[in-house]
N, C-alpha and C positions, 0 to 999 in steps of 0.2 A: 471238356464239353458245359460248352455254356448255352447256359436258357434264359428268353427272354418272355418278360410278363408283358402282354400289353392291357392296355385298355379295365377292366375289374380284374381280373386278372392278376395286375398290379398292386392294385388294393389290397386283395387275398393277402398273399402272397408275402408283399410288405416291405417290397424291394422290385426295381424295374428288372435287372438283372442277377443269378444266381450261377455262381460255377461250378458241375462237379467236379472236383478234382482226381479222382477214382472211382475210375469208368466199370471195376472188379465189379463181375455181378449185373455191372448190365447192359444186357442184350440186344434190347425193342424198346417200343417204346412203351408197353405196359412195365417194362423193368424200369424206367424213369421214372414212370409215372407211381407206381411203388415211392422209389424214391423221393420222389419231390412228398410224394407224402409224410414217412416216413416226418420231414424237416420242414416242413409245413400242414399239419395236420387238416386246420381250416379248408383246406381246397380239394380235398378228398370228393362233397358232392359236384363238383364245379367238373370231375376231371372225370368219375366211374357212377351209371346209373345202381341201380337201387337192385342190382342181382351183381354188382362189384364186375361192370364190362366195359370200357369204354365207351365213353361218351360219344356220338354221333354226333351233337351239337357243338362241339365244341372246333374251333380251328387250328389247326395244328400242320404248326411248316419246319421243315426239315429246311436245314439249307435256303429257304428262301419258297419249295417246293410246297403240296402236297403230298402226302406221304398214303393217303386212301385215295390220290387219285389213278397214282402206275402204278397200285399193287404191292405198296414199301410198307406198309403199317407194319410186318413183323418184318422190315430185315433187317440184319444187325447196323446200330447203331456203331459209329468212330467217335474218338477221343475229341474230335477236331469239329464236329459237326457246332452246327448255331439250333437251340429247336425253340422255334418261339411261341407261345400261348395264347391267345384270346381266349374272350367275352364268349358263351355260350351263344350259338347265334339265337335270334325269338322274336316279340314280336309281329307274328309274321310272316318276316323273311325263311322264305328258302335255302335251304344248304344244300352246297352243292352235288350234295349227292342224291339226296330230293331229285333236282334239276337234271342229273344222269339218269332216272332211272326211269322217268317220265319220256326222256327222249329216249335211250334204246324200246321201250311197249313200246311207244308209235311205230319206231321200225320192222321190226317185227308180230 
């Protein structure tokens, strides 16, 4: 599995790409992020909130797709996947999940 660190995540990890050679024990994104924190401790507050839940403002893509949009955030990961991590969304920009919730609320 290949992890691509983009934007500020690249600076935090100190590299652009990280290959996970042994994915045993890595089933979901949460498992992967725990593995990444073990390897890159400084990345913890950028992936997890104060309650140790995955942060909602961190754009994550699995093979170029946002797993939050198609309900695959807890889907099993495969060794051939490419995971891209971007910097948290901030400075007043809305994330996709907030926009979807607002659109859903307007329809109902």
